[in-house]
C-alpha positions, 0 to 999 in steps of 0.5 A: 691625859687629856681625859675628863669623864663627862659626868652628865653623859654617863648618868644614864648608864648607871641604871643599866644592868651589870653583866653578871659572872661568878667573882674569882676568889683567888686573890692572895697574891694580889692582897700580898702586893696590895700595900706595896701598891699603895705605897708606890702610888703615894710615892709617885703622887708626892713627886709628880713629873711632867712629860718628858721629865719623869726621870725619878718615876721611870728610875723607880719603874726600871729598877723594880722590873729588874729586881724582879728578874725581867728578861729585858729592861729598856730605858729612855724609850721615847726619852723617859719611857720604860719598857720590860719584857717577861718571857713566860715558862711556856711558849706562846705569843706577846701581849702588851700592857700599857701605863702612862706616867706623867702629871699635870700643871696643876696646883693640888688642893685635896689636902692629903698627907702625901699631896704634892708640893712639886712645881715646875715652870710650864710654858714659861710660868711657874705651876704646881704639879699634880697627878690630877688624872691618876697616872700615879695609879696606872704607874703603880698598878703596872708595877704590881701587875709585874711583880704578880706576873713575875712570880707566876712566869713559869705558868705564863704561855707566852710574853708579856711586854709592859709599856710604861709611857711618858707624855701621855698628857703633853710634852714641852713645846717643840719636843716629840713624845708620848705614844707616838714616839714610843711607836716610832721607836719600835715598841710594837716591832722586833723580837717581842711584837705584841699582837694585842695591847691593854690599858686602863684608866682611873675616873670618878665612878664608884670604887672598883667599878669596871667601865667598857665600851666596845668600838669608839670609846674616846674622841680624836683630839686636835689642838688649835692655835689662832693668832689674830693680828691687828694694829696697836694704838692707844686705847684712847684712840682705838680708831687709829689702830685695828683692835685684835681683842674685839676681833678675838672676841667675835671669833670665840662667840661665832665658833660656837655655831660650829657644833650647834649649827654644823655638825649632826649631833644626833649621830655623833657629839663634837667639841670646840673649846678654847682654854686659853686667850692671851694679848696685851699687857696694859689697860691703856694700849691695844695690843698688836695681836691676840693668841687663841689656843683650844681643842677640838674633839671628834668621833669620825674623820668626816666630822674632824674635816668639817670642824677643821674647815669651819674653824679656819673660814670663820677665823679668816673671815671674822678677822678681816671683817674688823680690819685684822688678819687670822693665822689658824694652825690645827695640829692633828693629835691621836685619833679616836681611841677605838676597841676592837669589838672582837677583842672586847667580847672575848675578854668581857667574861675576865673583866667580870671575873675580876671586878671584885668590889663593883660591877662591869658596865657599858659606858657611852662615848667620852669626849676625853681623848688618849694617844692610846690609838697609836698603839691600836693602829696595827694591833687590837686593843682594849682600853677600859675604865676603873672606878676610883671614887671616894667611899660613898661617892660616884660620878655625881659627887666625886672630883673629876680627873684634872681637877686640883681636888681629885683623889683615887681610892686605894682600895680600887687599886687591886682590882686594876692589878687583877683586871690587867693581870688576868686579861693578859693571861687569858688572852695568851691562853685563849690565843694559844688555844687558838693556835693548837686547834689550827 
């Protein structure tokens, strides 16, 4: 995902008191499938696939759901997505559970025995592939949830919809994908339209710990593409042309003042970062143009609009001051990942019941981003975090998401299976109770 837990922001929350609750000891069924979940994760990790190319992963998922006797298994949803329908033995509403399946263009450096050696072409360059964000864990956990709930289907008071989503991290240029396309293709509509949705994301918190936040949890994520066009010339005669490299350098420098001088950071954070600068191919040629690519993270529409306007103005005026031209394209991505406060309050007892190895802790807002908000525009959702740091490590010492050294502690997977399973069951039970009371 476009997600990295800001470790320094989370520091102050480690000392926050955990919400106490008696732990549930009925973990026999989860323990039975724990080894399977670990094996599935290792296999998916060893053979990662990029967004819209999760062919083997989706086939593995679909075959698993069919083997469990799911009522429906839909494939090729939003290109490579899989949707499974499990109808319980008792009447009731529909709840959805979501996991993302895609990997990142990152060369793995963990040294694990099941480390990825896969490569692919990404944006014209060959790169290593790695589940550096933990989507292998998400997929394996939801496969485990499917097996667990299928074994209890006679007692399920409603329907559970399983959404295995491709392309959360992104899709190839020119293609649609991810949660947006899943929703456009009707995953939240039809005979099994869910009334709520749950999802989790692993990160370098202490293994087994569950983190949550009510309201705005993750930032809106927008992409920016700025092309600075000058006049190509020999580098020995820079005065004979217009240098877009110098202009681009000034644009990058001046952009740093947007957050520090134009956003009230006492109210909410914001981020403007460049991740790519490309221009020229020889040291003795000043190129015709330079391209800057970056990301914007905000927590409100007002700040979002302010930042977008400032980026366009700075790029245009700085380029003009050098005799160059700037073309600015800002692509709006997913909005703020928002956890419905009433749903969070209702389901916190469930999380406390299933946090078998750690605590349940409130989290700060994180400037990482997700496309989960596409699901929650019309129905309430709850997106929480599962700690998977190696034994003896936490967010201060463990490699973060998107790092080539990021690892998942397998012993935390059973907590993920238990959390999603119990959230679905408890939500269905509560909704049925509300219906009967009415």
